[in-house]
C-alpha positions as CSV (number, residue, x, y, z in Angstrom):
1,M,0.0,0.1,-0.1
2,S,1.2,3.3,-0.8
3,L,0.3,7.2,-1.1
4,P,0.0,8.5,-4.8
5,P,3.4,10.2,-5.7
6,D,1.9,13.2,-6.9
7,F,0.4,14.0,-3.4
8,L,3.8,13.2,-1.8
9,D,5.5,15.6,-4.3
10,D,3.4,18.4,-3.5
11,L,3.8,17.8,0.3
12,R,7.5,17.8,0.2
13,A,7.3,21.0,-2.1
14,R,5.2,22.7,0.2
15,T,7.2,21.8,3.4
16,G,10.1,23.8,4.2
17,L,12.8,21.4,5.2
18,A,15.0,24.1,7.0
19,A,11.9,25.1,8.8
20,V,11.0,21.7,9.9
21,V,14.7,20.8,11.1
22,G,15.1,24.3,12.5
23,R,12.5,23.4,15.1
24,R,15.1,21.1,16.7
25,V,18.3,22.0,15.5
26,K,20.1,25.7,15.5
27,L,21.1,25.9,11.8
28,T,23.3,28.7,10.2
29,R,24.0,29.3,6.7
30,A,26.8,27.6,5.0
31,G,27.0,28.5,1.4
32,R,24.0,27.1,-0.4
33,E,23.1,24.9,2.6
34,M,22.4,25.1,6.3
35,K,24.3,23.5,9.0
36,G,24.2,22.6,12.7
37,C,25.0,19.9,15.3
38,C,23.3,16.6,14.4
39,P,20.4,15.7,16.4
40,F,20.8,12.1,15.8
41,H,24.2,11.5,17.6
42,N,26.1,13.9,20.1
43,E,28.8,16.3,18.4
44,K,30.2,19.4,19.1
45,S,31.3,20.6,15.7
46,P,28.4,20.9,13.2
47,S,28.6,17.9,10.5
48,F,24.9,18.0,9.9
49,Y,23.8,19.7,6.5
50,V,20.4,20.7,5.1
51,N,20.1,21.3,1.4
52,E,16.6,23.1,0.9
53,D,17.3,23.1,-3.0
54,K,17.3,19.3,-3.0
55,G,15.0,18.5,-0.1
56,F,17.3,16.4,1.9
57,Y,19.5,16.6,5.0
58,H,22.6,14.6,5.7
59,C,25.2,14.1,8.7
60,F,28.7,13.4,7.6
61,G,29.3,12.2,11.1
62,C,26.8,9.3,11.7
63,G,25.5,9.2,7.9
64,A,21.5,10.2,9.0
65,H,20.0,11.2,5.6
66,G,16.3,11.9,4.5
67,D,13.7,14.3,3.8
68,A,11.3,16.0,5.9
69,I,9.1,13.0,6.5
70,R,11.9,11.0,7.6
71,F,13.0,13.7,9.7
72,V,9.6,13.9,11.8
73,M,9.6,10.2,11.9
74,E,13.0,9.9,13.3
75,Q,12.7,12.8,15.8
76,D,9.1,12.5,17.0
77,G,9.0,8.5,16.9
78,L,6.1,8.5,14.3
79,T,5.2,6.1,11.7
80,F,5.2,7.2,8.0
81,M,1.6,7.8,7.8
82,D,1.7,9.7,11.1
83,A,4.4,11.9,10.0
84,V,2.8,12.4,6.5
85,K,-0.5,13.4,8.4
86,A,1.4,15.7,10.6
87,L,3.2,17.7,7.9
88,A,0.2,17.6,5.5
89,A,-1.9,19.4,8.7
90,E,0.7,22.3,8.7
91,A,0.5,22.5,4.7
92,G,-3.4,22.5,4.6
93,L,-3.4,19.3,2.5
94,T,-5.9,16.4,2.8
95,V,-4.2,12.9,2.8
96,P,-5.8,10.7,0.2
97,E,-6.4,7.0,0.9
98,M,-3.7,4.6,0.7
99,R,-3.5,2.4,-2.5
100,P,-1.5,-0.6,-3.5
101,E,1.8,0.1,-5.2
102,S,1.1,-0.3,-8.8
103,P,3.4,-1.5,-11.6
104,E,3.3,1.9,-13.1
105,T,5.1,3.2,-10.0
106,K,7.7,0.9,-10.4
107,K,8.1,1.4,-14.1
108,R,8.3,5.2,-13.3
109,A,11.2,4.7,-11.0
110,G,13.1,2.6,-13.5
111,L,12.7,5.3,-16.0
112,T,13.8,7.8,-13.7
113,E,16.9,5.9,-12.9
114,L,17.7,5.5,-16.6
115,I,17.3,9.4,-17.2
116,A,19.4,10.1,-14.3
117,A,22.2,7.8,-15.6
118,T,22.0,9.7,-18.8
119,E,22.1,13.0,-17.2
120,D,25.5,12.1,-15.8
121,W,26.8,10.5,-19.1
122,Y,26.0,13.6,-21.1
123,R,27.7,16.1,-18.5
124,L,30.9,13.8,-18.7
125,Q,30.8,14.2,-22.5
126,M,31.6,18.0,-22.0
127,A,35.1,17.2,-21.3
128,T,35.7,15.0,-24.5
129,P,37.1,16.6,-27.8
130,A,33.5,16.1,-29.4
131,G,32.1,18.4,-26.4
132,A,34.5,21.2,-27.2
133,A,31.9,22.9,-29.3
134,A,29.6,22.9,-26.4
135,G,32.0,24.4,-24.1
136,A,32.8,27.2,-26.4
137,Y,29.2,28.0,-27.0
138,L,28.6,28.3,-23.2
139,G,31.9,30.4,-22.9
140,R,30.5,32.8,-25.4
141,R,27.3,33.0,-23.5
142,Q,29.4,33.8,-20.2
143,V,28.2,30.6,-18.6
144,A,30.7,30.0,-15.8
145,P,31.9,26.3,-15.2
146,A,30.2,26.6,-11.8
147,L,26.8,27.3,-13.4
148,Q,27.3,24.5,-15.6
149,T,27.6,22.0,-12.8
150,L,24.9,23.5,-11.0
151,F,22.4,23.1,-14.0
152,G,23.9,19.9,-14.8
153,I,24.4,20.9,-18.4
154,G,25.7,18.4,-20.7
155,F,26.5,17.3,-24.3
156,A,25.1,14.7,-26.6
157,P,27.6,13.3,-29.1
158,D,26.5,13.5,-32.8
159,S,26.0,9.6,-32.9
160,K,23.1,7.4,-33.3
161,E,24.0,4.8,-30.9
162,A,26.5,6.1,-28.2
163,L,24.1,6.4,-25.5
164,T,22.4,3.2,-26.2
165,K,25.7,1.4,-25.9
166,H,26.5,2.9,-22.7
167,L,23.1,2.3,-21.0
168,K,23.1,-1.5,-22.1
169,A,26.4,-1.7,-20.4
170,A,25.4,-0.1,-17.4
171,F,22.0,-1.7,-17.2
172,P,22.2,-5.3,-18.5
173,D,18.8,-5.9,-17.6
174,M,17.2,-3.0,-19.3
175,E,14.2,-3.9,-21.6
176,P,14.4,-2.5,-25.2
177,E,11.2,-0.7,-24.6
178,Q,12.5,1.3,-21.6
179,M,14.7,3.8,-23.5
180,L,11.6,4.8,-25.8
181,E,9.5,5.1,-22.9
182,A,12.3,7.5,-21.1
183,G,12.2,9.4,-24.1
184,L,16.2,8.7,-24.7
185,A,15.6,7.0,-28.0
186,G,13.5,7.4,-31.0
187,E,12.4,4.9,-33.8
188,S,12.1,5.0,-37.4
189,E,10.9,2.4,-39.9
190,G,11.7,-0.3,-37.2
191,R,15.2,0.9,-36.4
192,R,16.1,2.5,-32.9
193,Y,18.6,5.6,-32.7
194,D,19.5,7.9,-29.8
195,R,16.9,10.8,-29.7
196,F,19.5,13.5,-28.8
197,R,22.5,14.2,-31.0
198,G,24.9,16.9,-31.5
199,R,23.1,19.1,-28.9
200,L,23.8,21.0,-25.7
201,M,21.6,19.3,-23.0
202,F,19.5,20.6,-20.3
203,P,18.2,18.3,-17.8
204,I,14.6,18.9,-16.7
205,H,13.3,17.6,-13.0
206,D,10.1,17.6,-11.6
207,A,9.2,19.4,-8.3
208,R,11.0,16.9,-6.3
209,G,14.4,17.4,-8.3
210,R,14.1,14.0,-10.0
211,P,15.3,13.9,-13.6
212,V,12.3,13.2,-16.0
213,G,13.6,14.6,-19.4
214,F,15.8,16.9,-21.2
215,G,15.7,19.8,-23.6
216,G,18.4,19.8,-26.3
217,R,19.8,22.8,-28.2
218,I,21.3,22.2,-31.4
219,L,25.0,23.2,-32.1
220,G,25.4,24.3,-35.7
221,D,23.0,23.9,-38.4
222,G,19.9,21.7,-38.0
223,E,16.2,21.7,-37.0
224,P,14.6,21.9,-34.8
225,K,16.7,24.5,-32.6
226,Y,15.5,22.9,-29.3
227,L,14.2,19.5,-28.9
228,N,12.4,18.2,-25.9
229,S,11.9,14.7,-24.5
230,P,8.8,13.4,-25.9
231,E,5.4,12.9,-23.9
232,G,5.8,9.7,-21.8
233,P,5.4,8.0,-18.4
234,V,7.6,10.4,-16.7
235,F,7.7,13.7,-18.8
236,H,4.7,15.7,-19.2
237,K,5.7,19.1,-20.9
238,G,2.6,21.1,-19.9
239,K,3.0,20.3,-16.2
240,L,6.6,20.9,-15.6
241,L,8.6,23.9,-15.5
242,Y,12.5,24.2,-15.8
243,N,14.3,24.8,-12.6
244,Y,11.3,24.7,-10.7
245,H,12.9,22.6,-8.0
246,R,16.1,25.0,-7.6
247,A,13.8,28.2,-7.8
248,A,11.4,27.1,-5.1
249,P,13.5,27.9,-2.1
250,A,14.6,31.2,-3.4
251,A,11.1,32.3,-4.7
252,R,9.5,31.6,-1.1
253,K,12.4,33.5,0.6
254,S,12.3,36.4,-1.9
255,G,8.5,36.4,-2.3
256,R,8.6,36.5,-6.0
257,L,9.0,34.1,-9.1
258,L,10.2,35.1,-12.6
259,V,8.7,33.1,-15.4
260,V,10.9,33.5,-18.6
261,E,10.8,32.0,-22.0
262,G,14.1,29.8,-22.3
263,Y,16.5,27.4,-20.3
264,M,19.4,29.9,-21.2
265,D,17.2,32.8,-19.7
266,V,17.1,31.0,-16.5
267,V,20.7,30.2,-16.4
268,G,21.7,33.7,-17.2
269,L,19.5,35.2,-14.6
270,A,21.3,32.6,-12.0
271,G,24.4,33.9,-13.1
272,A,23.5,37.4,-12.2
273,G,22.4,35.9,-8.8
274,L,18.5,35.6,-9.5
275,M,17.8,31.9,-8.7
276,E,14.1,32.5,-8.6
277,A,13.4,32.1,-12.3
278,V,11.8,29.1,-14.3
279,A,10.6,28.5,-18.0
280,P,7.9,26.5,-19.7
281,L,9.1,23.9,-21.7
282,G,9.1,25.6,-25.1
283,T,5.0,26.1,-25.1
284,A,2.7,28.9,-23.9
285,L,2.3,28.9,-20.0
286,T,-0.3,26.3,-19.3
287,E,-3.1,26.3,-16.7
288,D,-0.9,23.6,-15.0
289,Q,2.1,25.4,-14.8
290,M,0.5,28.7,-13.3
291,Q,-0.9,26.4,-10.5
292,L,2.8,25.4,-9.9
293,A,3.9,28.8,-10.0
294,W,1.3,30.0,-7.5
295,K,2.4,27.1,-4.8
296,L,5.4,29.3,-4.6
297,V,4.2,32.9,-5.0
298,P,0.8,34.7,-5.1
299,E,1.6,36.8,-8.2
300,P,4.4,35.3,-10.6
301,M,6.2,37.9,-13.0
302,L,6.1,36.9,-16.6
303,A,9.3,38.4,-18.3
304,F,9.1,37.1,-21.9
305,D,11.3,38.1,-24.7
306,G,10.7,41.7,-26.2
307,D,9.9,40.7,-29.5
308,G,6.7,39.8,-31.4
309,A,6.6,36.2,-30.2
310,G,7.3,37.0,-26.7
311,M,4.5,39.5,-26.7
312,R,2.2,37.1,-28.1
313,A,3.1,34.5,-25.5
314,A,2.5,37.1,-22.7
315,S,-0.9,38.0,-24.0
316,R,-2.1,34.4,-24.5
317,A,-0.8,33.5,-20.9
318,A,-2.9,36.6,-19.7
319,T,-6.1,35.6,-21.4
320,R,-5.5,31.9,-20.2
321,A,-5.1,32.9,-16.6
322,L,-8.4,34.9,-16.2
323,P,-10.5,31.6,-15.3
324,L,-8.0,30.7,-12.7
325,I,-7.4,34.0,-10.9
326,G,-8.7,34.9,-7.5
327,P,-7.9,36.5,-4.1
328,G,-4.0,36.2,-3.5
329,R,-3.7,34.5,-7.0
330,S,-2.8,36.7,-10.1
331,L,0.2,37.5,-12.5
332,R,2.5,40.5,-13.1
333,F,3.9,41.3,-16.4
334,V,7.6,42.9,-17.2
335,A,8.0,44.2,-20.9
336,L,11.6,43.8,-22.0
337,P,13.3,46.1,-24.7
338,K,12.6,45.1,-28.3
339,G,15.1,42.6,-29.4
340,Q,16.3,41.5,-25.7
341,D,15.6,38.6,-23.7
342,P,16.5,38.3,-19.9
343,D,19.8,36.6,-20.5
344,D,20.7,39.5,-22.7
345,L,19.8,41.8,-19.9
346,A,21.6,40.0,-17.0
347,R,24.6,39.8,-19.2
348,S,24.9,43.3,-20.2
349,G,23.6,44.9,-17.0
350,G,23.8,42.5,-14.4
351,A,21.5,42.0,-11.4
352,A,21.0,46.0,-11.1
353,A,19.5,46.2,-14.8
354,V,17.1,43.1,-13.9
355,E,16.0,44.6,-10.7
356,A,15.3,47.8,-12.5
357,L,13.2,46.3,-15.0
358,L,11.3,44.2,-12.6
359,G,10.4,47.3,-10.7
360,T,8.3,48.0,-14.0
361,A,6.3,45.1,-13.5
362,V,2.4,45.8,-14.2
363,P,-0.6,43.7,-13.0
364,L,-2.7,41.4,-15.0
365,E,-5.4,44.0,-15.1
366,R,-3.4,46.8,-16.3
367,F,-1.6,44.6,-18.8
368,L,-5.0,43.4,-20.4
369,F,-6.5,46.8,-20.5
370,E,-3.7,48.3,-22.4
371,R,-3.7,45.3,-24.7
372,E,-7.3,46.2,-25.7
373,A,-6.6,50.0,-25.7
374,D,-3.9,49.3,-28.3
375,A,-5.7,46.6,-30.1
376,A,-7.5,49.2,-32.5
377,P,-8.0,52.9,-33.0
378,L,-10.8,54.4,-30.6
379,D,-11.8,57.2,-32.7
380,T,-15.4,56.7,-33.4
381,P,-18.5,55.6,-31.2
382,E,-18.7,52.3,-32.7
383,R,-15.2,51.5,-31.9
384,R,-15.4,52.6,-28.2
385,A,-18.3,50.5,-27.9
386,E,-16.8,47.7,-29.2
387,F,-13.5,48.5,-26.9
388,R,-16.0,48.3,-24.0
389,Q,-17.5,45.1,-25.1
390,R,-14.3,43.4,-25.3
391,L,-13.6,44.5,-21.8
392,K,-16.8,43.1,-20.5
393,A,-16.2,39.7,-22.3
394,L,-12.7,39.3,-20.7
395,A,-14.1,40.2,-17.4
396,N,-16.7,37.4,-17.9
397,E,-13.9,35.0,-18.1
398,I,-12.9,35.3,-14.4
399,A,-14.6,32.6,-12.1
400,D,-14.3,34.3,-8.9
401,P,-17.3,36.6,-8.5
402,D,-15.6,39.3,-6.3
403,V,-12.4,39.6,-8.6
404,K,-14.6,39.6,-11.7
405,R,-16.9,42.5,-10.4
406,D,-13.8,44.6,-9.3
407,Y,-12.2,44.1,-12.7
408,L,-15.3,45.0,-14.7
409,R,-15.9,48.3,-12.6
410,T,-12.0,49.2,-12.9
411,W,-11.8,48.7,-16.5
412,L,-14.9,50.6,-17.3
413,D,-13.9,53.4,-15.0
414,R,-10.7,53.8,-16.7
415,A,-12.3,53.3,-20.2
416,D,-14.5,56.2,-19.4
417,A,-11.2,58.2,-18.2
418,L,-9.5,57.3,-21.4
419,L,-12.5,58.1,-23.8
420,R,-13.9,61.3,-22.4
421,P,-13.6,64.2,-24.6
422,A,-11.3,67.1,-23.6
423,R,-13.4,69.7,-21.8
424,P,-13.7,73.2,-23.3
425,E,-12.4,76.3,-21.3
426,R,-15.4,77.4,-19.3
427,A,-16.4,80.8,-18.0
428,A,-15.4,81.7,-14.4
429,F,-17.5,80.2,-11.8
430,R,-20.1,82.6,-10.4
431,P,-21.4,81.8,-6.9
432,D,-24.9,82.5,-6.2
433,P,-25.4,85.6,-4.5
434,G,-28.5,84.5,-2.8
435,R,-26.4,81.8,-0.7
436,R,-26.0,82.5,2.9
437,R,-22.8,84.6,3.8
438,G,-20.0,83.0,6.0
439,F,-19.4,80.4,3.4
440,Q,-16.0,78.8,4.3
441,G,-15.5,76.8,1.1
442,P,-14.4,73.1,0.7
443,P,-11.5,71.7,2.6
444,P,-8.2,72.4,0.8
445,L,-6.9,69.8,-1.9
446,Q,-4.1,67.9,-0.5
447,P,-0.9,66.9,-2.4
448,A,-0.2,63.4,-3.0
449,R,1.0,61.0,-0.2
450,P,4.7,61.0,0.5
451,E,5.1,57.4,-0.4
452,T,3.3,57.9,-3.7
453,R,5.6,60.8,-4.7
454,A,8.7,58.9,-3.7
455,A,7.6,55.9,-5.7
456,A,6.7,58.0,-8.6
457,A,10.0,60.0,-8.4
458,A,12.3,56.7,-8.1
459,Q,10.5,55.4,-11.1
460,Q,11.4,58.8,-13.0
461,E,14.9,58.7,-12.1
462,Q,15.4,55.0,-13.3
463,T,13.8,55.8,-16.6
464,C,16.1,59.0,-16.8
465,A,19.1,56.6,-16.0
466,M,18.1,54.3,-18.8
467,L,17.8,57.2,-21.3
468,L,21.3,58.5,-20.2
469,K,22.5,54.9,-20.9
470,T,21.0,55.2,-24.4
471,L,22.6,58.5,-25.1
472,S,26.0,57.0,-23.9
473,Q,25.9,54.2,-26.5
474,N,24.9,56.7,-29.1
475,P,27.0,59.9,-28.4
476,A,26.0,61.2,-31.8
477,L,22.5,62.1,-30.6
478,V,23.8,64.3,-27.6
479,D,24.3,67.4,-29.6
480,E,21.2,67.3,-31.5
481,L,19.1,66.8,-28.4
482,V,21.3,68.7,-26.0
483,E,18.5,71.4,-25.1
484,A,16.1,68.7,-24.1
485,L,18.8,66.7,-22.1
486,A,19.9,69.8,-20.1
487,E,16.2,70.1,-19.1
488,L,15.9,66.5,-18.0
489,P,14.7,66.3,-14.5
490,L,17.6,64.6,-12.3
491,E,17.8,64.4,-8.6
492,T,20.7,61.7,-8.2
493,P,24.0,63.3,-8.2
494,S,25.7,60.5,-10.2
495,Y,23.2,60.9,-12.8
496,M,23.6,64.6,-12.8
497,L,27.3,64.1,-13.3
498,A,26.6,61.6,-16.2
499,R,24.6,64.0,-18.0
500,D,27.1,66.7,-17.7
501,R,29.8,64.2,-19.1
502,L,27.8,63.5,-22.1
503,I,27.0,67.2,-22.9
504,A,30.7,67.8,-22.7
505,H,31.4,64.7,-24.8
506,Q,33.1,62.8,-22.2
507,P,32.0,59.1,-21.6
508,P,30.0,58.6,-18.3
509,G,32.2,55.6,-17.4
510,E,30.8,53.8,-14.1
511,L,28.4,56.3,-13.4
512,L,25.7,54.5,-15.3
513,A,27.1,51.0,-14.4
514,G,24.1,48.3,-14.1
515,H,21.7,50.2,-15.9
516,A,20.2,48.9,-19.3
517,P,19.4,51.1,-22.2
518,L,15.7,52.0,-22.7
519,F,16.1,51.4,-26.3
520,G,17.9,48.5,-28.1
521,N,18.7,48.3,-31.5
522,L,16.2,49.9,-34.0
523,D,16.2,49.8,-37.6
524,S,17.6,53.3,-38.2
525,A,19.1,56.1,-36.5
526,E,16.6,58.4,-37.4
527,L,14.1,56.3,-35.6
528,L,16.2,56.2,-32.6
529,R,16.5,59.7,-32.4
530,G,12.9,60.3,-32.8
531,R,12.1,57.9,-29.9
532,V,14.8,59.3,-27.6
533,A,13.5,62.9,-28.2
534,A,10.0,61.9,-27.5
535,A,10.9,59.9,-24.2
536,L,12.9,62.9,-23.2
537,A,10.1,65.2,-23.8
538,S,7.5,62.8,-21.9
539,V,9.5,62.5,-19.1
540,T,10.2,66.1,-18.6
541,E,6.3,66.9,-19.2
542,S,5.3,64.4,-16.7
543,H,7.6,65.6,-13.8
544,H,6.5,69.1,-14.1
545,I,2.8,68.2,-14.2
546,R,3.4,66.0,-11.1
547,Q,5.2,68.8,-9.4
548,A,2.2,71.1,-10.1
549,A,-0.1,68.6,-9.0
550,D,1.7,68.4,-5.6
551,E,1.3,71.8,-4.5
552,P,-1.3,72.4,-1.8
553,R,-4.0,74.9,-2.4
554,N,-6.1,76.6,0.4
555,L,-9.5,77.6,-1.4
556,D,-11.8,79.7,0.5
557,S,-14.4,80.2,-2.4
558,D,-16.6,78.2,-4.7
559,E,-15.0,80.0,-7.5
560,A,-11.2,79.2,-6.6
561,F,-12.3,75.6,-5.7
562,A,-14.4,75.0,-9.2
563,D,-11.1,76.5,-11.2
564,A,-8.7,74.3,-9.1
565,L,-10.8,71.3,-9.5
566,L,-10.9,71.8,-13.3
567,R,-6.8,72.5,-13.5
568,Q,-6.6,69.3,-11.4
569,E,-8.6,67.2,-13.8
570,Q,-6.7,68.6,-16.9
571,R,-3.4,67.9,-15.2
572,R,-4.5,64.2,-14.3
573,A,-5.2,63.8,-18.0
574,Q,-1.9,65.4,-19.3
575,R,0.0,63.2,-16.8
576,Q,-1.8,60.0,-17.8
577,Q,-1.3,60.7,-21.6
578,A,2.6,61.4,-20.9
579,F,3.0,58.3,-19.0
580,S,1.2,56.4,-21.6
581,R,3.5,57.6,-24.2
582,L,6.6,56.8,-22.2
583,R,5.4,53.3,-21.5
584,K,4.5,52.7,-25.1
585,L,8.0,53.7,-26.2
586,A,9.5,51.4,-23.4
587,I,7.3,48.2,-24.3
588,E,7.5,48.6,-28.1
589,N,11.0,49.9,-27.9
590,G,10.3,52.7,-30.5
591,G,7.6,50.8,-32.5
592,A,4.5,52.5,-33.7
């Protein structure tokens, strides 16, 4: 009799091993692991280590080894089932009924063993002469040897039977069908062959860290560029996320999870120090993959490539998420510069550039609203009505009634503000002379809250830094835009100095280190000039509008109040237009 493996995987994924062990053992950080004095034998020097990423503990003194369930069994003297029930109660899970161990469970274990042995063999091939091309490719992508080891990256030689011969020697009792079921071999016209050949190999693991398949990138010419393991008893592409088992502890600690497009994006972000990144396996983000992500954080951030395909993938994910969202469960979206992916950003700007971009993430509701607002012109009553109908149809996809109601109200209010025609200048307000004397007027309008102003100012400074970075990479634009550059509102001394150096035709050096350019490679210098000029004007305009809006006003008459209210509404519309122009430039990287 046994419990379903999926339930045990879920239980282990939701149980923090360090937290469980930390109730009995004082743990301290030791690199990627935690260490302390072993609770299973008496010792004065710590030899007991907890590896949260891999989900096990190990004592180098007495050999004690296990996972969270084993630790609770040993420490509390519980049976397996009692330990499972105790941990499930803490995790909010219901323990299913026991069932006999099926032949499928035994088959799965055997296939996982084959895949693990294959992962080791692929990794060893990196050191062979045939693997030199794979090593050179990783060198060009700035993947350090430590990262290669961490992710188990290997090489599949360009041979139709090298892996088959190795596994037959290592597993003499291996059935012929097992390599097919494990996704390691293919078959054509009755002949078997190694599935992966001449490829850089990325092992793919389930939530427990067990290897279940591979993704292989072709080296040199050939199609497809990426090849995954086929669907089988242990590999289900739509239910797996690359790097999930490594990202889980980091995501729980940081409170965020990045969903990117490819394996190299995950590896590149890890090289910049961000381990909390996962990737779907070459497909649009599925419902099952979203549920996996939500087990770690309430609002995963999607950071897909800044090209047409990446934006389409983000759009599909946003629509697909609507029936699943609810209280404490949504998505956020990050727009990368056109032509860049997270790996490019991490290599060019490091962690600072990535963090700056993540700070621009927008919530799901804002992403969808802007998508629909930009989908078609809104210049006629019929088109505006169609726009509202699209918003209503999207809101109706949401299953949770409270969230649906809030989305619809938010969207329609925002649509009204967007589509409201500009108000004409009105004659000065004249109060009714018949009203009673002694009127003290409405309460004074208050400026924005300090935290709101601080957040807006920080975002503006970051945008200015990215603009300066763009100009530092295109110094010919400085003379053409020097007047707008001189008026750019800056508060950070290093950015001010960087601007002065640019105007003086001097490189800013390290003053802009860690910042990515606001615009990447555009089709022409003239197009880049136009986008930079528009962004400079938009940032400056937005700054002055916000400064004026923050001035407190003491109004002691109806006339003054009405006049201030009209000006406030006009400023709000101007500020929204300025922000929309700048955001459109940043998202499309200069696209119309």
